TORTI-238712 format. One record per residue: residue number from 1; residue in one letter; x, y, z of N, C-alpha, C in turn. Coordinates in steps of 0.05 Angstrom, whole numbers. Layout:
// TORTI-238712
    n  res     nxx     nyy     nzz    caxx    cayy    cazz     cxx     cyy     czz
  NUM    A       X       Y       Z       X       Y       Z       X       Y       Z
...
END
This chain:
// TORTI-238712
    n  res     nxx     nyy     nzz    caxx    cayy    cazz     cxx     cyy     czz
    1    M      17     -23       0       0       0       0      18      25       0
    2    A      12      43     -18      28      67     -20      21      87       1
    3    A      41     100      12      36     121      32      29     147      18
    4    N      10     160      29       3     187      19      19     207      34
    5    E      39     219      21      56     239      34      46     267      26
    6    F      45     283      46      38     311      42      60     329      52
    7    H      71     345      34      94     361      41      85     390      46
    8    G      60     395      47      51     422      53      48     439      27
    9    V      39     463      31      35     481      10      56     503      12
   10    S      68     508     -10      89     529     -11      79     552     -28
   11    F      81     576     -18      72     600     -32      93     621     -28
   12    D     102     633     -50     122     654     -49     109     680     -58
   13    P     101     698     -39      87     722     -47     104     741     -63
   14    V     130     741     -59     148     758     -75     148     749    -104
   15    A     150     723    -108     149     712    -135     122     717    -148
   16    A     101     715    -133      74     721    -144      72     750    -153
   17    R      82     768    -137      81     797    -144      99     802    -169
   18    D     122     788    -170     139     790    -194     125     781    -219
   19    V     111     759    -217      95     748    -240      73     768    -248
   20    A      60     780    -228      39     799    -234      51     823    -249
   21    A      75     832    -240      88     854    -254      95     847    -283
   22    Q     104     822    -287     110     812    -314      85     811    -331
   23    L      62     803    -319      37     803    -334      29     831    -342
   24    D      33     850    -324      27     879    -331      45     888    -354
   25    E      71     881    -353      89     889    -374      81     877    -401
   26    L      73     851    -400      63     838    -424      39     853    -435
   27    A      20     860    -418      -4     874    -426       4     901    -439
   28    D      23     915    -427      32     940    -438      44     937    -466
   29    R      61     916    -469      73     911    -495      52     904    -516
   30    L      33     888    -509      11     880    -527      -5     905    -535
   31    S     -12     921    -515     -28     945    -520     -13     964    -539
   32    A      13     968    -534      29     985    -551      31     974    -579
   33    G      33     948    -581      35     935    -607       9     938    -623
   34    L     -13     935    -609     -39     938    -622     -43     967    -631
   35    L     -36     986    -615     -38    1014    -622     -20    1021    -645
   36    G       5    1011    -644      24    1017    -665      16    1005    -692
   37    E       3     983    -693      -4     970    -718     -32     979    -728
   38    Q     -46     994    -712     -74    1001    -720     -75    1015    -747
   39    A     -57    1034    -752     -58    1048    -777     -53    1030    -801
   40    K     -36    1009    -797     -30     990    -819     -54     973    -825
   41    L     -72     970    -807     -95     953    -811    -119     966    -825
   42    N    -116     992    -830    -138    1007    -843    -132    1006    -873
   43    I    -149     992    -888    -145     988    -917    -164    1006    -933
   44    M    -153    1021    -950    -169    1038    -968    -175    1021    -994
   45    P    -198    1025   -1005    -205    1011   -1030    -185    1017   -1052
   46    A    -178     997   -1068    -159    1002   -1090    -172    1019   -1112
   47    G    -198    1018   -1113    -213    1033   -1133    -242    1037   -1124
   48    A    -258    1049   -1141    -286    1054   -1134    -304    1031   -1142
   49    D    -293    1010   -1154    -310     988   -1162    -320     972   -1138
   50    E    -341     957   -1142    -355     943   -1120    -337     923   -1106
   51    V    -320     909   -1121    -302     889   -1110    -282     902   -1091
   52    S    -269     924   -1100    -249     937   -1084    -262     949   -1058
   53    V    -285     961   -1061    -299     972   -1037    -306     950   -1018
   54    R    -317     928   -1028    -326     906   -1011    -302     893    -998
   55    A    -280     888   -1012    -256     876   -1001    -245     894    -979
   56    S    -243     919    -984    -233     938    -964    -251     938    -939
   57    S    -277     938    -943    -296     938    -921    -293     913    -904
   58    T    -290     890    -918    -287     865    -903    -261     864    -887
   59    L    -239     873    -900    -213     873    -886    -214     893    -862
   60    N    -227     915    -865    -229     934    -843    -246     923    -820
   61    A    -267     908    -827    -283     896    -806    -267     875    -791
   62    V    -251     859    -805    -234     839    -792    -213     853    -775
   63    A    -202     875    -785    -182     890    -769    -195     901    -743
   64    A    -219     911    -746    -233     922    -722    -238     900    -702
   65    T    -246     877    -711    -250     854    -693    -224     846    -680
   66    F    -203     845    -695    -176     838    -685    -168     858    -663
   67    Q    -171     884    -668    -164     904    -648    -181     901    -623
   68    E    -207     897    -627    -225     894    -604    -218     870    -587
   69    R    -214     847    -600    -207     823    -586    -179     825    -573
   70    G    -161     838    -586    -135     842    -575    -137     859    -550
   71    G    -153     880    -551    -158     897    -527    -170     881    -504
   72    L    -188     863    -511    -200     846    -490    -179     828    -477
   73    G    -161     818    -494    -139     801    -483    -121     817    -465
   74    V    -115     842    -472     -99     859    -455    -113     864    -428
   75    D    -139     869    -430    -155     873    -405    -154     849    -387
   76    E    -156     825    -399    -156     800    -383    -128     797    -370
   77    L    -107     803    -384     -80     801    -372     -78     820    -348
   78    R     -89     844    -351     -88     864    -329    -105     854    -305
   79    K    -128     842    -311    -145     831    -289    -131     808    -275
   80    L    -118     791    -291    -103     769    -279     -81     779    -261
   81    A     -66     799    -270     -45     810    -253     -56     822    -228
   82    A     -78     837    -230     -90     849    -206    -100     828    -187
   83    T    -112     807    -197    -122     785    -180     -99     771    -166
   84    L     -78     766    -181     -55     753    -169     -43     769    -147
   85    R     -41     796    -151     -31     813    -130     -49     813    -105
   86    A     -75     815    -110     -94     816     -88     -94     789     -73
   87    Q     -94     767     -87     -93     741     -73     -67     737     -58
   88    S     -45     747     -69     -19     745     -56     -20     760     -30
   89    T     -31     784     -31     -33     801      -7     -50     788      14
   90    R     -74     778       6     -92     765      24     -80     740      37
   91    F     -66     724      20     -53     700      31     -32     707      51
   92    S     -16     727      45       5     736      63      -7     746      90
   93    E     -28     761      88     -41     771     112     -52     748     129
   94    A     -65     729     116     -76     706     130     -54     690     144
   95    E     -32     687     129      -9     672     141       3     687     165
   96    E       5     713     163      15     729     186      -4     727     210
   97    R     -30     727     205     -49     724     227     -47     697     240
   98    S     -43     676     223     -40     649     234     -16     646     251
   99    V       6     658     242      31     657     258      28     673     284
  100    A      14     696     282      10     712     307      -7     697     327
  101    D     -27     681     317     -44     666     335     -29     644     349
  102    L      -7     634     337       8     612     348      27     622     370
  103    V      34     648     369      53     659     389      39     660     417
  104    V      52     649     436      41     647     463      53     668     481
END
């Protein structure tokens, strides 16, 4: 019969805050990239004919969706970083209270 060993839970709040900062930096880079490429995604029709106008309209709609979804991804990264920071703080506070309760 195998023994069930439990080595406890390890949590490093400093590492968690570092990861949150890296997530924020990633969100900043993605946001800047989306903003920097926005002008390149705007396609003018090659001519006044129906095909050129329709192709341009379709490409611009796809570009708008790409920008919107990219922005949502950036927002999710920022939320994830904020949640990680908040949970790290709460976990550290709970740990400090537990240790204080043990002191006699």
